[in-house]
N, C-alpha and C positions, 0 to 999 in steps of 0.2 A: 732520019732514023730508020734502022732496019725494021721492015714490017713484021718479021717474025719475032723480033725482040719486043716490039710494041704489043703484039698479040699476047706474048707470054706475060708481059707486065700487066696487061688488062685482065688476063685470067687470074693472076695472083691477087690483083686488087679486088676483083669481084669475089674471089674466095674469102678474102679477109673481111669484106663487107658482109657477106653471107654468114660467116662465123660469128662476127660481132652481133649480128641480128639475132642469131640463135642464142648466144650467151645472154643478150639483153632480155630475150623472151623468157629464158629459163630463170634469170635472176628476178624478173618481175612477177613470176608465177607465185601466187599465194597458196599456202597450204589449205586443204579442205577445212571449211569452217561452217558456221551456222548462220544462215541469212537472217538479217534483222529487217522486219517488214512493218513494224509499228510506226505510224507517222509521228506520234509524239516523241517516241524514243529517238527517231532520226532527227527530229527538229531540235530537241534539247541536247543531244549528245553528238550530233553529226559535225558540228563546227570543229571539234577536236578529233573525234573518232571518225575520220572522213570515210564515207561509204564509197565503194566502187560500183561499177556497173552491174555486178552480179549479186548485190545485196549484202556483201560482206562489209563490216565496219571494223576498223582497226581496234584491236584488243577485245571489243565486245563480242565479236563473232568467234573468238577463240578461247572462251572461258565458259565453263558450266560450274555452278556452285549453289549454295543454299540461300534462302531468303535473307538470312542474317548477313552474309558476306555481301550480297548485292546491296542491301540497305546501307551497309558501311561504305561501300564504294560510292554510292550517290552522295552521302554526307561528306566524303572526302573531296569529291568534285566541287561541292559548295564551299568547303573550307579552304581548299588550296588553289582551285582553278577558277573561282569566281562564277560558278554556275548559278544562274538565277532560276529558281523553280518553286512553284507553289506546292504546299503539302498534298493537295489532291493529285497534282501532276506526278509528284514523286511516288505516291501510292500506285498510280496507274502504271508507271514505268517499272516499279518493283514487281508488280504482279506479272507484267509481260515478260520480264527477264527471268523471273523464277519459273514461269511456265515454259518459255521458249528455250532457255539456257539453264535448266535446272538439273537435278539429279534423279536417277531412277530410284524407286523404293529400295532395291537391293543395294544401291550405292549409299543411300542415306542411313539405312538402319544401323550399320556397324558403328557409326559415329554420331548417332542421334542424341547420345548423352550430352553432346555439346549444346544442342538446342534446348535440352532439358535442364541445363545448368547443374549437372551433377558434379560434385567435387571429388577429386582423386587425391590420394595422399602424397604421391611423388610423381615426378615426370616419368620415372621408370614404369610405374603402373600404367600410364597412358601409352607408353611407347613400345610396348611389347610386340606390336605388329609391324613396326617400322624402325628398327635400330639404325638404319642408314640416315635417318633424319635427326637422330639424337644430338649430333654435334652441330647442327645448323638451325633449322626451323624451330625445333623444340626448345631451344634456349629462351625464346621469347613468347612463342605461341603454344597453346595447347595443341596436342597432336590432332584432335578432332577438327580444329580449324584448318589444318594443313591437308588432312585426308578428305576433307569435304570440298575439294576443288579439282577440276579436270582441265588440263591445258595440253597443247602440243609442246614439243621440246623447246622450240625457239621462244615461246611465250614464257616458259619457266625461266629461261635465261634472261629475258627482259625483266621479269619479276625480281630476279636476284640483282640485276643491275640497278633497278629502282631502289631496292633496299640499300645498296651500297651508296647510292647518290644521296638518299635522304638520311640515312643513318650510317655515317662513315665507319663507325666501329664494327659494322657487320663484316667488312672486308677482313678484319683480323680473325673473325670466326670462320668465314668461308675459306680463306686462304691464309692459314697461320704462317707466321714468319719461320722459315726453314733455314736461316743462316746458321753457320757453324757456331756451336757453343764455345764460350771463352774457356780455354784449357784450364785456367785457374779455378773454374767452377766445376770441373769434371772430377768425380771421385776416382782415386787411383789406388792400386794395390802394391804392396811392397813385396818383391820376390827375391829370394836368396839363391845364388848360384851354388856350384859345388863348393866343398870345404875350402876356405881361403879365398873364395871368389867375392867379388864386390856385389852388394845388393843393387837391384834395379827397380825403377818405377815402371809399372805396367799400366798404360792407359787403355781404357776399353776401346774395342774396335768400333769405329763410327757406324751407327745404325744406318741402314740403307733408307734413303728418303722414300716416302710413299710416292708412287707414280701418279696417284690421283689425290687431289685436295678434297676436303670434306664437301665442298660445293659440287665438285665433279661427281662424287658418289651420290649425293642427294639428287642431282639432276638426272643421273642415270636411273635412279629408283623411280622418281616421279614420272619421267618420260615413259618408262616401261609399265608401271603399275597404275598410273592415273592419266591415261591419254584422253584427249578431248572426246573422241567418239568411242563408244563401247557397245557391244551387243545388247547389254541391259538397257542402255538409254534408247537405242534404236527401237527395241521392242516396246518399251513403255511409251515413247513418243507417238508410236503408231496407234495406240489405243487410249491415250490419256484423255480423260474427260472429267467434268465436275461431278463428284459423287452426290447422290440424292440422300442427304443426311437428315432431312426433316423427319423427326420421329421421337419416340420416347426411348431413352437409353438407360439401362440399369448400370450402376456404378459399384465396383468392388475395389477397395483401396486400402492403403496403409499409410499412416502418418507417424513418423518418429516422435515419441513423446506422448502420443495419444492413442496409438494402437489401430485396430481395424476400424474401417468405416464402410458403410454401404449407403446407397441412395439412388437417385435418378436424376437425369438431365433431360429436359425437354428442349429439343432443337427445333427451331422454326425457321422457315425459309424467308428470304428477303427478295427485293427486286433484282439483286445481283445473284447469279447462280452459285457464286463461290463464297457468299457471305451468309451468316446465320446469326440469329439471336438465341440466347439460352436462358433457361430457368433451372436452377439446381437446388436439390434438397439432399442434405447429407445427414446420416444417422451414425453416430459414433457408438462404440461398444459401451462407453461410459453412460450412455443415455442422452447425451447432448444432441440436439437437432439444430442444424444451421441451414439457412436459405440464402441463395445468392442469385443475382441476375448478371448476364454478360453477353458477349458477342464473340464470334469466331470467324476466321477466314481460312480457306483451304488453298494452299499453294501446290502447284504441280500435280493436282489431282489426288493427293494423298496426305499432304503435310499440314495438319491443323495447327493454327496459332490463335490463341484466344485470351481473353481476360474476363474476370468477373468481379463483382462488388458485393460485399456482404450486406444483408438487410440490417443487421445489428453488429457492427464491428466491436471487437472486444477492447478492453483497456490496453493501452500501450505497455502496461507492466508485464504482459505476457505476449510477446510478438508471435508466439507459436499457436495462438488461439484466435480463431475467427478473424483472420487478417482483413483489413479494409479492402484490399485489392489483391487478387492473385493473377498470375499469368499461366497460360496453358500451352504445352507442346505435346502433340500426340500424332501417332501414325495411324492412318485409316487403312484397314485391311483391303486387299485387292477386291474381295467380294462385297465390301462395304458393310459387313455385319458386325465388325468390332473396331474399337479404337483403343490404343494403349499408349501411355506416356507418363508425364509428370506435370503436376500443377505446383507452382512455386512462388515464393515471395521473400522479402527481406532485402536489406541493403546489398547483399551479395547473392541473393536467391538461395541462401543456405537452408531456408525452411521449405518443406514441400511434402507432397503426398504422391505416392505411386498409385496410378489408377488404371483399371481395365474397364472398358465400357462395352456392353453388348446390347443390341436392339431388343426391346421388350417383346415385340411380336404378340402373338395370340396364345402361344403355348406356355406351359409352366416352365419356369427357369429357377434353379436353385443356385444361389451364389455362395453361401457358407453360413457360418455361425458367429456369434459374438465371442465365444470362448475359444481360446487356443487349445486348452487342455482341461481335462477333468481327472481327479484322482480315482483310484479304485480302493475301497468302495466309496460311493458318494451318492447323494441325492440332492437335487436342486433344479434351478431354472436354466434353460438354454434357449437362446433366440435363434431362429432360422430365418435367413433373409433370402429374398428372391423376387420373382415377378409372376403374376397370374397364379398365385398359390390358391389351392382349393378353398371354396367358400364352406364354412362350417365343417372343417376337417375333423376326422376322428383320430385317436391315437394310432390306430392301425394304418393310417395313411403315411406314417413316418417310419423310416428304418434307419437307425443309427449304428447298426452293427451288432455282432454277437455280444451278449452279456449286458446290453443297454436297453432298458425297457422304457417306453414312453407311457407314463401313467396317466397323464391328463394334458389336454390342450387348454391352456389358461386363457389365451387371447389369440386372435388371428385377424389379419388384414390381407389384401392381395399381395403385399410386399413383405410381411413379417408374421411369423408364428412364434408364440411363446409357449414352450413345452416344459412340463414337469417330468424329469427323468430320474431313473434309478440305475446306478452303475453297480454291477455285481462285484463282490470281492475277488481278489486275486486274478483279475484279468491280466493278460500279458501286455507289456508296453507295446503300443502300436498306434498308427494313424488311421482314424476311422473316416468313412464316407458318410454323407447324409443324403438320403433318398426321400423324395416326396412323390408317392404314387409312381415309382419307377424312374423318376428324373433325379439325377444324382449330381451332387457337388463332391468331387474327388478330393480326398485328404483334407477334410474340413476341420477336424480337431483330433487331439491326441489323448489317449488314455495312458496314465502313468502311475507308478506306485510310489515314487519319491523323487525329489529334486536332488540331483547329485552335484551340480555346480552351476554357476552363472557366468556369463560373459558380458562385457560392456560393449555396446555397439554405438558408434564406430570404435574400433580398437585404437585408432590414432586419427587426429583431426586438427585443423587449424582454425583459430579465431583471430580477429583483427581489432585493435584499439580504434576508437572513434567517438563520435558524439558531438563534435563541434564543426570542423570543416568537412569531415568524411563520416559516412555511416559506420556503425559498428557491425562487425560480423560475429554473430552469436554462434553457439554450438549447443545442439540438443543431443542428449545421451539417453539410451535405453539400457536397462538391465534385462537380459534374456536368460531364462532358465533352461537347463538341459538335463536329460536323463542319459546315463552312460550307455544305454542300449543293451542288446543281448550279450555282448562280450564283457560287460561290466567295467570296461576301461574308458576313462575320460579322454576326450580329444581324438577319437577314432571315427572312421567313416560311418559307423552304425549308430552314433549318438543321435538322440531325438530331441529337437527343439520343442520346448513347452510354451513358448511365448514370453512376452515381457512381464515382469513382476514389479511390484512396488518396492523400491529400494531407498535407502538413506544415502545421500550423496555428500561428498566432501572433497576438498583439495588437499594434496600433500606435496611437499617440495620434491622436485626432481633434482637431486644434488649433482651439480656439475662443477661448482667452484666452492672454495672454502667459505665464502660469505654469501652464498646463495640465499636470496630472500624473495624469490619470484612469487611464491604462494601468497605473500602479504599484499602484493600490488597488482597482479595481472587481472584480477576481477573476482567475481563471486559466483557460486553455483547454488541454485535453489535446492535445499536439502530434500525436498519432496518430489519435484518434477524433473530434476536433472538438467535444467536449463542453465547454461553458463552465460553470464553477462560480462563482457570485457570492460576494462577501465577506459577512461578518456585518453585520447591521443595527446601527444605533446609532452615536454619535460614535466616531471612531477617534483615540486619543491620538497616533498617529504622523502623522496628517495634519492640517495646519493651512494654511488658505488665507490669503494675504497680506492679503485684504480685511478679515478680522476677527481673525486670529491665535488663534482658538479651535478646538478639535477639530471636525472636519467629518466627516459620514458619507461612506462610500466610493462614493457615486453618481457617475455620469459617463457619457460616451459615447466609444466607441473604434471603430477599424476592426478587423474580424476578417479576417485575411489567410490565404489558402490558396495553397500552392505545390506544383505537380505536375510531375514530370519525365515527359514524354511518351515513348512508344516511340522516337520519332525522336531523342531526346536533348535536345530543346528543353525549357526550363523555362517552364511556363505559370503565370500568377498571376491571382488574382481576389480580391475582397474583399466583405464585407458590413458594414452599419452596425448597431452594437449599442448600445442605450441600457440602462443599468443604473440602476434607480430604487429607491425605498423600497418596503416591503411594501404590499400592498393591504389597508388596515385595514378598509375597508367591502367585504365579500366576500359575494356571493350565490351559493349553490350548493345543490343538492338531491341529495345522495347517496342519500337514502332511497328515491327512486322506483325504484331498482334492487334494493331489498331485499325 
């Protein structure tokens, strides 16, 4: 063989080998991820999520998300892949992944309503920030669950493939059938030619097929807007630590159906720096006092999950009163001085109270009053709540604004002062502050001359049948009074809310068919409290629709009517729309993250 030819052959061969090596190295190169260093996580997860030499573990190193999603992932591994793990081990792995692969506070806050179990009326309400996901993820998941995850592009693609493998119907959503429609199903127009000409059928021009499927659009959005690594996470991870929360915290809250509440939560440290025990005392505007004990854990340095038990649970007849057990989801502020979130309970966590907590400290704190509003003129009692209020205060220590005189301090404690006040006649409608020796609660109550109208809150909501196999989903309503404001026109931006009022409640048929009888079957509403209790799930032998003459479930939609007699003697009315549907048989929830 010619030596020159051999040399040329050798050179080409070496070049091919070198090129193959480069391609192999490029194909084996993994994207930047998050190292997993916890020995227990590696031991329990490493047999499937195989680690490499740099600390990266398949799938785990390429996901950041909330404690709830991590908890569900662990449970899914047990259910589908045979993972054997003790509860204490699962809790330890959950903490590690939530801290090592969690979300920054700025990333979690916009979708924290997911952890708080707040309900939304429609998917559109949830999806205003991400319309690209409307036709894919949002069909099955709340948008909060989707927006609470961060991955690189190829991991989003793997997630989509997993959905199509486990739920084949997902492919019809991700990549809808784009085959040509049968011409017999296409509407056509009849066109006439010039006089004496023959008519012709005009078929519509075929629409240009979309260049991208809904899945492509969703993947583009997620890869761009929710990458694995972000400046927010890098900044938070660099300073993340367990906050020092052991202290006395003052509570300012609101519970639908029961109104304003105040109180305190004593947080005590435990042997673990991220775990705490709690003692809670709540004071409602009605005068009711409730005590609870509980515990909490902080994930990722700011995300509180807890639960508490009532010292004296109320009767099951009113599930909105003194629940036996509540769960807590709150965000701790960066400086550790405040916490804010929701405490919730119920079969679907439909009951709850919005709470804001602030450290009591040593200085005077003013939280607010028991009254939302007072008329002009008027005289009576008002309670001022706070912390470290002055001992033996004088009327002059309190300032409730122009035209309102504190005539006497009836009672006082470090957390509550009861005042006798006099409201001058013809004061303008306005929201007043409350100051105690210069410390102020802004917009504490309203002065009004008359109630112009009421609204039912929420204005639309859903309840679910239940009581045998599944839990019932109740619905609690409030009637809120309003003043028209300076312009005298209802429903405008200057209207002033006056707080909830005692209304009379009833159900009325929402007519959608000729034989509608939903109001007879969907459930009952307490005429005094506004609590709707749905009927039992399953076919009702007493109810038969004319369309099939077979027993039908007690689902339906109705109006919820509120009637209120104003101080002027006028009867004011308002209503809300209520849909009562079947139980949620596919139910995602993670109560363990607060244990």
